[in-house]
C-alpha positions in Angstrom: -28.4 -13.2 -9.6 -30.3 -12.9 -12.8 -28.6 -12.5 -16.2 -29.3 -10.7 -19.4 -29.4 -14.0 -21.3 -29.7 -17.7 -20.8 -29.0 -20.8 -22.9 -31.1 -23.9 -22.8 -30.1 -27.4 -24.0 -32.8 -30.0 -24.5 -31.5 -33.6 -25.0 -34.4 -35.8 -26.2 -35.3 -38.8 -28.3 -36.8 -38.5 -31.7 -40.6 -38.2 -31.6 -40.8 -36.4 -28.2 -41.4 -33.0 -29.6 -38.3 -31.2 -28.3 -37.9 -29.3 -31.5 -41.5 -28.0 -31.2 -41.0 -27.2 -27.5 -37.8 -25.1 -28.3 -39.7 -23.3 -31.1 -42.6 -22.5 -28.8 -40.2 -21.4 -26.0 -38.5 -18.9 -28.3 -41.9 -17.6 -29.6 -43.3 -17.2 -26.1 -40.2 -15.4 -25.0 -40.3 -13.1 -28.0 -44.0 -12.4 -27.2 -43.0 -11.4 -23.7 -40.5 -8.9 -25.0 -37.3 -10.9 -25.1 -34.9 -11.6 -27.9 -35.0 -15.3 -28.6 -33.9 -18.0 -31.1 -34.2 -21.8 -31.2 -32.6 -24.4 -33.3 -32.5 -28.2 -33.5 -29.6 -30.7 -33.9 -30.2 -34.3 -34.8 -28.8 -37.2 -36.8 -31.1 -39.9 -38.0 -34.7 -38.6 -38.2 -36.4 -41.6 -36.6 -38.3 -42.2 -33.4 -36.1 -42.9 -30.3 -32.9 -41.7 -32.0 -31.0 -39.0 -30.1 -31.9 -35.5 -30.9 -31.1 -32.2 -29.3 -32.8 -28.8 -29.4 -31.6 -25.4 -28.1 -33.2 -22.2 -27.1 -31.5 -18.9 -26.3 -33.4 -16.1 -24.5 -32.2 -12.6 -23.5 -32.8 -9.0 -23.0 -30.1 -8.3 -25.5 -30.0 -9.4 -29.2 -29.1 -13.1 -29.7 -26.7 -13.9 -32.6 -25.4 -17.4 -31.8 -27.4 -20.3 -33.3 -24.9 -23.1 -32.8 -24.9 -26.0 -30.3 -25.2 -24.9 -26.7 -22.0 -26.0 -25.0 -22.4 -24.1 -21.7 -26.1 -24.2 -20.8 -27.8 -22.4 -17.9 -30.6 -25.0 -18.1 -30.6 -28.6 -19.3 -33.9 -30.4 -19.9 -33.8 -34.2 -20.2 -36.9 -35.4 -22.1 -36.3 -39.2 -21.7 -34.5 -41.3 -19.0 -32.5 -43.1 -21.8 -30.6 -39.9 -22.4 -29.0 -40.6 -19.0 -29.3 -44.4 -18.6 -28.2 -45.3 -22.1 -26.2 -42.3 -23.0 -28.5 -41.2 -25.8 -27.1 -37.7 -25.9 -24.7 -35.8 -28.0 -23.2 -34.4 -24.8 -21.9 -36.7 -22.0 -22.4 -36.5 -19.2 -25.7 -34.8 -19.9 -24.9 -31.9 -17.6 -21.5 -31.2 -19.2 -20.8 -27.5 -19.3 -23.7 -26.4 -17.1 -23.1 -23.1 -15.5 -23.1 -22.3 -11.8 -26.6 -21.6 -10.3 -28.1 -23.5 -13.2 -31.2 -25.8 -13.5 -31.7 -29.4 -14.6 -35.2 -30.7 -15.3 -35.4 -34.5 -15.8 -38.5 -36.3 -17.1 -38.3 -39.5 -15.0 -40.3 -41.3 -12.3 -37.1 -42.2 -10.5 -33.9 -40.5 -9.4 -31.3 -41.3 -12.1 -28.3 -39.3 -10.7 -25.3 -41.0 -9.2 -23.7 -39.7 -6.0 -21.0 -38.2 -8.2 -23.5 -36.5 -10.4 -25.2 -35.0 -7.3 -21.9 -33.8 -5.9 -20.9 -32.1 -9.1 -24.2 -30.4 -9.5 -24.4 -29.4 -5.8 -21.0 -27.9 -5.9 -22.2 -25.7 -8.8 -25.4 -24.9 -6.9 -27.5 -26.4 -9.7 -31.0 -27.2 -8.8 -32.5 -30.5 -10.0 -36.2 -31.3 -10.6 -37.0 -34.9 -11.3 -40.6 -35.7 -12.2 -42.5 -38.0 -14.5 -43.7 -35.4 -16.9 -44.9 -38.1 -19.4 -47.4 -39.3 -16.7 -48.2 -35.7 -15.9 -49.1 -35.2 -19.6 -51.2 -38.3 -19.7 -53.1 -37.2 -16.6 -53.7 -33.7 -18.0 -54.1 -34.2 -21.7 -54.8 -37.9 -22.0 -51.7 -38.6 -24.2 -48.0 -38.8 -23.8 -47.7 -36.7 -26.9 -48.2 -33.7 -24.6 -45.0 -34.4 -22.7 -43.2 -31.6 -24.4 -45.9 -29.2 -23.3 -45.5 -30.3 -19.7 -41.7 -29.8 -20.0 -42.3 -26.4 -21.6 -44.6 -25.3 -18.7 -42.0 -26.6 -16.2 -39.3 -24.5 -17.8 -41.3 -21.3 -17.7 -42.6 -22.0 -14.2 -39.0 -22.2 -13.0 -38.0 -19.1 -14.8 -41.0 -17.0 -13.7 -40.4 -14.2 -16.1 -42.4 -15.4 -19.1 -46.2 -15.3 -18.5 -48.9 -17.9 -19.3 -50.5 -15.5 -21.9 -47.1 -15.5 -23.7 -46.9 -19.3 -23.6 -50.4 -19.5 -25.0 -49.4 -17.2 -27.8 -46.4 -19.4 -28.5 -48.5 -22.6 -28.6 -51.2 -21.0 -30.8 -48.6 -19.6 -33.2 -47.0 -23.1 -33.5 -50.2 -25.1 -34.1 -52.3 -22.6 -36.0 -49.5 -22.0 -38.6 -47.8 -24.6 -40.6 -44.1 -25.2 -39.7 -42.1 -28.2 -40.9 -38.7 -28.2 -39.2 -38.1 -31.8 -40.4 -39.8 -34.9 -41.6 -39.9 -36.2 -38.1 -41.5 -33.1 -36.7 -44.2 -33.1 -39.5 -45.0 -36.7 -38.6 -45.3 -35.9 -34.9 -47.5 -33.0 -35.7 -49.8 -35.2 -37.7 -49.9 -37.9 -35.0 -50.8 -35.2 -32.4 -53.6 -33.7 -34.5 -55.1 -37.2 -35.1 -55.4 -37.7 -31.4 -58.0 -34.9 -31.2 -61.0 -34.4 -33.4 -60.5 -30.6 -33.6 -57.3 -28.6 -33.7 -58.6 -26.3 -31.0 -59.1 -29.3 -28.7 -55.4 -30.1 -29.3 -54.4 -26.5 -28.5 -56.5 -26.4 -25.3 -55.1 -29.6 -24.1 -51.6 -28.3 -24.7 -52.4 -25.1 -22.9 -53.9 -26.9 -19.9 -50.9 -29.2 -19.6 -48.4 -26.4 -19.9 -50.3 -24.2 -17.4 -50.5 -27.0 -14.8 -46.8 -27.8 -15.1 -46.0 -24.1 -14.8 -47.9 -23.9 -11.5 -46.3 -27.1 -10.2 -42.7 -26.0 -11.0 -43.2 -22.4 -9.9 -44.2 -23.8 -6.4 -41.2 -26.1 -6.5 -38.8 -23.3 -7.4 -40.0 -21.2 -4.5 -39.7 -24.2 -2.2 -36.1 -25.0 -3.1 -35.0 -21.3 -3.3 -34.3 -21.2 -7.0 -32.9 -17.7 -7.6 -34.2 -15.7 -10.6 -32.2 -16.7 -13.7 -33.2 -14.1 -16.3 -33.6 -10.4 -16.1 -37.1 -9.0 -16.7 -37.8 -8.3 -20.4 -37.5 -4.9 -22.1 -39.8 -4.5 -25.0 -38.1 -4.3 -28.4 
């Protein structure tokens, strides 16, 4: 049964672009007609240090900007979040709501039998896929991993369109945002990977679109129920 709002928690490591992905997710949702906010939470701003980002999307106004304690969706950007406990929330799925979703960027199944039972009892669907390799195959760089994860999120939700995602990506990369020093450094590294900014944008769009299609098909296959009500323009 769909809801009027959902909360998304994104445990990641510094340099993976989770802050950027959360920002684009909120912008895309707003473009589609939802209310949406995003915010990061991190300690040391250095590559491979734990970081966490949050996004809240709803058909009703969103006022909460704190840490997401009870997520509907958890997106794990790096295996070390699970294998080495590089997360501000342990276990990584702590607080997840019934009928939720977990997306894990990994080439192997990292869940213990206990993890699987807990999540199964809550009817939480789990998608494990190497989205870093997916990004390399689609965009030619692991720096597009966050775009693959973003596409996977919206493919699973099914209520935010590709044009809205495109608008979110263009808004992020055609304007200058500096959420932190680490984010600015990552943006610079991504831009240097491509000769022209529009090449960067197109690669990100292609990666997000391909991941969207893949996850939409998976969601249908596993019977993932709609999680979010259709938007009402505001």
